[in-house]
C-alpha angles and dihedrals in degrees: 000000000000122000122198115200115202115170109213098197096064122088089218107036120200121210120220118189116203115192116193141153092195105116093201090058092046089050091051090056097045093049097049103098092182093069101072097156095068118111117194134195135179117226109211124195114247112248096225126154115252097250110167095161096152091057105044122065115253095248094051093039089064094047094047092049092059090056100037117127107230095212135034097239118109124215124227110245090214107048105004099241126129116293135197100207147301120335118181091347098311136084106252141152123253091258095055090042092056090044091054092047091054098043110025095085096042123107107275090221089065091068119071134181121215093198107059094272091287103108120144112240115210140141088275099040103034094105096049098079123024093183093059094040092053087047092055090047091059096040087049093060104267110144130211094208090061089056091046092054092046092050091049091051090046093053092046091049092050089049092053093045093050089052092048092050091048091052094049090050097049100037107028097145093047090050094048090053092048091048093049092048089049091052092046089054096045094051090060098047116113099163122094121285118284097199093189096052096066127077105275106205134059124198090209116109108206099151121088122209092263090052090053090050092049094050089051091048091052090052094050091046092051091049091051096048092097093053093042091050092047090052093055093042138262126241091214135039106247092200093058115101115234114227100169133051089244091057093046090056093045089049091061086071089079100063089039092056091045091052090047089053087056094050093048088062094056106101097214092050092043090055096056125105112284095235091048090054090051090050094047093047096046093052103030106034100076096044088053091058091088092054093042090052094060090067090059098038117125110210091192093060101022089234138124109228120162098184135019090244096054124101106244113256108259106203094186095100091044091053090057091050094045096042123233098276096053091042093053091052090051091050091051093053093042092054089052090056092044091060091054092044092051091049095049122353093192090067092062093041092055091041088057090061095048095050096048086057092056120112118219092012091143119077095204110129091196098052097087093211107200124228116260120255092220107022090163094063091049092048091047090053095045091049091052092057094041088056090043091051093050095047092048092048097048095043091048102036110016132248103285097048091044089053092051094046091047092050090049091053093049096045096046093048090052088056092043093056094065095041093047090058089052091048092050093052088049094054090050092052093046091056116085120216087258090053091049092057091052094049114121111252093246093053091048087053099047090045089050093237097129 
């Protein structure tokens, strides 16, 4: 909802636009009869089909269109009502999620069916038989072990929070001194972040229940990107070893398609104008590869492997194309992102969504990035996930640590923008005219060669 405030009594009226999705704020404005000069409008997302034809190879585009979901709403596997995302490894509504939480760990003998365990479970009938509803939850993929781990974590969190509150109440002066000392020290730091050296817990609760569910949904969707991409079809065999520079570049289409599969399941991204989605993907997807790679990095082998069936990414040929200086700079930035990813993967997963929604992220002067058709929708979606990331970080890790991590992300991405441009130019120069003709369509598009 967007409100435009235009005072009629002033000779030189000023317009103030307030954009909010908070229904309580919207109702306050609508119910305030004294503010007659407020004009309101509802910004609805355009229900466009997700057509990204210039980024997806023709053979896979036809396959994916057959399986494309024509709207962004999910359906509960238990009762068939609308669902927000994954709960305990299955897409469910809030009601079935709550039901599973209450009943999954109960003794099965305590639940009885009066109709030979063959009850139909729908939105209208889901409350009639708990036994059949729980059975359908389990058959739909909901897992008891997920609930057990969640309950254990919740109990541990409550125990920690109780200790923190107790400490703050019994030693307020001592804690204030420690906090002030910690802030004084952190403001003087100029060395890289030491994530383990800062207080790791905050007693502030900024996340709502809906926020927690959204963060968990993002995690699940990211983990399922490999399966989702494989189902739609890949333009390159990830198990095939690359022996030439052309093959290395073409093989990078696999993580790109997988990451695209993740973004296409994010409701706010899926609702954007079709042309705007194409623009954001064409100009932002490849720069995000460095951040995406940190989530699949194996420290023990110093390799990036997204799936067990994938051939590990050999960066030797890319190092030759980039040159030692550029490659060393890329590795330094990559290692900074790896430290954050290994500390908390969810931070990187949410950051990926924020950055795919970033206009003019690419620094290529020759890329001719077009203007967005609905930049307000893109900005609104990006603002939502930026706020979600900060609330998650501060709630999980405390203010000081969150500030350091956020600063590290921003600083390293500013550095990466310049280096990524140089790396892209190096790739173009290393490809012969014959190689260019054999590039996969998606790589031509992401390299801005078509």
